[in-house]
Structures are given as structure tokens and as C-alpha cells.
N, C-alpha and C positions, 0 to 999 in steps of 0.2 A: 504494500500500500504506500502511495506517495504521500510523504509528510511535508507540508509546506512550512517554511521557517516562520518565526514570529517577527512581526514588524512593529516596533514601538512607536514610530512616528505616525500620527493620524493621517497626515497628508500623503505619506508614502503608502499607507494601507489603502487609502481611498483610490490612489492612482493604480495600484496593482490590482485591486479588486475590480475596478472598471475595465482594465486591460484584459483580465482573465474572462470577464463576462463577455467582452467583445469577441474574444477568441472562440468561446463556446457558441455564441450566437452565429458566428461564421460557419462553424462546424455543423450546427443543426441546419442552417440554411443550405449548406452544400449537400447534405443528405436529402433534403426536400427536392432540390434541383435534380439530383441524380435519379431519384425515384420517379419523377415525371419524364425522364428520358432526355434531359438536356445536359449540355456540357457545362459544368460549373466554371471551368476556366474561361470559356467564351462569355458566360454571363458576367463574371467578375471583371473581365477585360473591358467589356462595354461599360459596365458600371463605373469603373475608375476613370476610363478615358472620357466619358461624357460628363462626369461631375468635377473631377480635379485635373483632368488632362487638357483642358482648353479654357480660354478666358470666359467664353459664354457660360460654360458649366459652372465655373467658380462664381460668376455673377448670380446665377440662378440659385446656387447653394446659399449665398449670402442673403439673397432676397427671401428664400424660404426660412432661413434661420432667424431673421429679424423679428417677426411676430412671436416666434417661440421664445426669444429672449424676454420679451415683455410679459408673456403669460407665465414663463418660468419664474420671473421676479415676483409676479402676482401670487403664484402658488407658494413660492419660497418664503415670503414674508409672513404668510398665514401659518405655515408650518413652524416658523420661528416662535409664533405666539401660541402654539399648540392648537391651532385651528385648521380645518380642512375646507378649503374653498374649491368647490366643484362648479362654481358659478362664473368662471372666467369667460366661458363661451357667451353667456348672456350679457355680461358686463362689457365685453369687447364689441358686441353688436350695438348696444346703446351708445357706447363711446364713439364708434366709427360712424354711426348714423348722425350723431350730433356734429361730428367733424364735417361731414358732407353737407349738412343743412346750413351750417354757419358759412362754409365756403361758397355755397350757392346763393344764400340770401344777401350776404355782404360782399358779393363779388367785386363791386367797384373800389373797395378799399385798397390801398397800396400794399405790396407784399410784406413790408416791414411790420404792418399792423395785422393783416389778414392771416398770415401763416401762424404767428403766435396765438391769435384768437381761435383759430381752428384747433390747434394743439390743446389749448386750455379747455375748449369745449369738449374734446374727447376725454380729458382728464376728469372734468367735473361730471360729465355724463356717466362715465364708467364708475367713478367714485361714489356718486349718489346712489347708483343702482347697487353698489356693493354695501353701502351703509344699511340698506333695508334688512338683509339677513343678519348683519352684524347687530343691529338694534334688537331684532327678534331673539337672537341668541343671548345677548347681554341682559335683556329685560325679562324674558319668559323662560330662558333656559332650553328652548327648542333646539334640537340638534342642527348644526349648521349644514351638514350634508343634505338633509332633506330641504332645508330652506333654500340653499343655493341651487339645487336641482330644479325646484319648482320655479325659482326666479328665471332660470334659463328658458323654460317654456313660456313664461309670461313675456320675457324680452322678445323671443321669436315672434309671438303673436302680435305684440305692439308694433315691431318694425315691419312685419308682413302687412299689417293693416295700413300703416302710414305710407309705405312704398306703393302699395296697390291702390290706395284711395285718395291720398293727399299729395304727396310728393312723388309723382310718377311720370314716366315717359311712355306713351302708348306703345304696346307690343313689346315691352321690355320688362325686366324685373329689377330695374335700378332707378335711382333718383336722377334728376337733371345733373349735368356736369357742374363741378365747382368752377369758380372763376379762375382764369389763368394765373392771376396774382396769388392764388392759394397753392399753386403747384410746388412740390418739392423737386428740385432737379435730380435727374438720374446721375449716377457716377460717371456714365459715359460722356457727360458734358464736360468733365474735368480730366478724364483719363480714357483714351481710346481703347485701352486694354479691355474695358467692360462693354465694348460696343454691342448693342443689341439686347443686352440683359436688363432686366427691370430693377436691379438693385439701385437704391436711391439714398439720399441723405438721411433718411430715417434710421439707418443703421448706426449713424453717429449719435443720434438721440438715444438709442438703446445702449450704446457703450457709455454715454454720459450718465444714464440712469443707473447703470451698474455701479459706477464709481460712487455716485451720490448715495445709493442705497447701502453700499458697503460701509461708507462713512457714517451714515445715519444709524445703522444697526450697531456698529462697534464703538462709536465715539460720542454719541449723544445720550442724554438722560432718557428720552423716550424710547430710544433703541434698546437701552438697557431694560426698561420696563417691559418691552415686547419680549425680549429673551427671558426675562425672569418669569413672566406670566406663562410662557411656554414650558418652562421647567417645572413650575409648581404654582398653580393658582392660589392654593391655600397659603403657602409661604409668602407669596407676593402680597396677598391681602393683609397678612400679619405684618408685613413691612410697610403697610399703608399705601400700597400701590392700588389705584382704582382700576381693577381688572375689567370692569364693565366698560369703562372709557377706553381702555387699551383694545378691547375686542372691536368696538365700534370704529375706532380710528384705524386699526389694522385692516379691517375690511374696506374702509374707504381707500386707503393706500393701495390695497390689492386691486380694487375695482379701477382706480385711477391708472395703475400700470397696465391693466388689461385694456383700458380705453385708448391707450396710445397705439394699439395695433392699427387703428385707422390711419395713422400717419404713413404707414408703409403702403397700404393698399389704396386708400382714398387720395391722399395728397401726393404720393410718389409714384403711383402706377396707373390705376384706371381713371382716377379723377372723378369718381362718383361712388356712391354706396350701392352695392349689388347684393341681393339676397343669396345666401349660401356661399359667400366669398371666404368665410373663415376656415372651412374644411377641417373643423375639429381641433384647431390649434389651441383652443382653450383647455381641452382635455390632455393633449400631448404635452402641454406646458407643465402639467403635474409630473409626468415622467421625467421631463428635463430637470425640474427642481429636485426630485428625489435622487437622480443620478449625481447631481452636483452637490448633494448634501446641503441644499438650501444656501449655498455660498454664492453671492451675486456675481463674483468674478468667474467662478467655475461654471456658472450657468451659461456664460458666453460660449465656453468650450463645448459643453454638452448640447447647446442649441445648434452649434455648427455641425456637430455629429449627427443630430437628428435631421438637420437640413440636408446633409449628404444622403441620409437614408430616404428622406421624402422625395427629393428630386431624382435620386438614383433609381428608386422604384419605378419612376416614369420612364427612364431611359432604357430599362431592360424589357419594356413591354414589346419591343420589336422581336424578341425571341421567346419570351414566356408570357402567358396570359396575365392581364392586369390583376386578376384575382390572386394569382400565385405571387405576384410581386407584393401585393398588400399583405399576404400571409407571411412572407419572408420578413417584411418590415415589422409586423406585429410580433413575430417570433424573436426578432432581435431585441425589441423593446422589453418583452417579458423576460428574456434571458438576462438582460442587463440588470433589470430591477430586482429580479429574484436572486441571482448569483451574488450580487454585491452584498445583499443581506446575509446570505449563507456564509460568505467569506468573513464578514464582520463577526458573526457569532463564533466562527471557528477561531479567529484571532483572540476574541475575548476569553474563550476556554483555555487557550494556550497561556494566557497571562494570569489565569487563576492559580493561586498557590496549590501545590500538590497536597492532597489530604493523606 
């Protein structure tokens, strides 16, 4: 039986567990590909060539990873507070819709005013939608998983009605286009390397959010209160931390971060809000945060990895069915999440003193 060494450094343990999980995910995916009669070397060759082997693919990966960073931050800050936010999908819908409407209604404003206004609208829209389950949790003790799931359905119903009956373009499922002054430039405007890819300046907003969130959680009083509440609500209350306030504020921040997803799609890509645009990034963000151990900086790395998986699954459709590509992607995610936990438990047992 193979016995793995003991790693005392938490950072090293996290890196090794993630690497082992990726290796196992690749092995399982290889078996699936062989079972359906395809050549795994051909599949992986196309996968790597189309994602990381050319500028367009790299741009697509960055574009796919950007919303995952925002939803990863959203899930991660709630995990830090001991909360489980499954409502990022609804929060990003409301935030992106608010972003699009502000960009459309106030189109004549100059870019220096309109772009920040659209971003703030997304933050406030997603944040206020996040406050609702936070308030219910803090006031009545109702479980946040149920609250946030139900809020997803309500958010979808609200935006479906508004897009279909109030802000609509005939024969489409999207709102009118935002004003040109609200557009975020694509990176191809500054670097020809990204020519043709949709990656835009919103990725720098995500990177900035990561740095600010890391500072907020590790260097501020309220960040300390979030972490303390996550470790023990009873001990936090004994230390006179208002845990109810922490829950509500944390859900607002989580929703606000989710609401920033609209900057990538609405301001930087399509320039309108379209039904179904999110493709489940609110849920995948949970996996991103878990793999990164809720660390805002590490979330950037894991979001890039999931961005590679997401775009890569599209590129291999030329030789394997789309459904199989989705299965491989899901297997990879499940393997990573599961095996990192198994590895952690194994390391903890190694550190326990012998009886």
C-alpha cells in the first residue's frame, strides 16, 4: 500500500491535494473516453491546443473564468462566515439585469459616469437580493440553503417577466442594447494577441476585487468578525460580536460580488441582458471556492482551471458528443472536490499522536 508523506504546511497540503485530485480526474476521464471508443490522446491534444495553445483559446478561457471569479468570491465569503449561499445564480441575474437597464436608460451619459453607474447598479442589485435570505436567516433562523434556492426561482421569474413584458426587443429574449458609452473595451483593443476573443476589462475588476476582499477579510475588524462568526457563532456572541448583523452584511457582500458578473457579459460582451446567459456559473462558483479553500487569491487560480474545463469541453465536441464532454467536466469537478477532502482527512490522521 502506498503511504503518502505528511505535509505540515497548509499551503503545500492544499497544492498537493489539488494536484492529486486533478490527476485522478484525468485518469477517470481517460477511462470514460476509452470506453466510448475514442482516442484519449486525440481528445486531450485538441483540448490543450484549443484552450492554451492559441491566443483565441486563452482569451476564451479568461472570459469564461471571469464570472467564476466573482461567484467564487461570493461563495467564499459566505463560507468564511459559516454560511452556505446557493443563491448566487439569482443574485447575478438581478445584478446583471440592473446593469443592463441602467446602461440602457442612461445611455446619453458620458463613459466616465455611465460605466461606474452600471457597475454600482449591479453591485446594489445583487447585494439587495442577497440581503433578503440573509435577513430571513438572521431574524427567523430559517436555513439559508432553502432561502437562497427559493430566491433563485423568484429572481428567474422576475427577470423573465421584465424581459418578456417591459424591457424587451421583439422576437428576442434580451433587453435593448446598452449605450455605447457603457461598453467595457475588449482586451483586443489594447493587445492584438487577444484578437477575436471576448475577454474584456472586467477581468481586471475581478482581480481588483480579489485583492480588496483578501485585505478586507484579513486586515479589517469586520473581516475578523466574519471569520470569527464562521468558526463559532456562540463564541462570537460571547465576544459581543453581533452575529445577526454579520450574517446580513455577509450576504449583501456575497450578492454584490455575484452582481458584478454582469460587467463581463453585459458591459464587455453582448451589451444587453439575455435570458439564460449565466449557464450555471452561480453554482460552479461554489466548487471554485471550495477548491480554493475560500482564499480570494487562490480563487483566481481555480477559476482559471474551471475556465479551461468549461471552454475545453466545447472544443472537444468535434470528436465526442457534447453530453460526454459535460460528463467529463462534471467528473473532474466531483473528483477534485471529493479527493481534496479525503487527502485532508488523511493528513490530519497522520498528524494525530500515536495512541
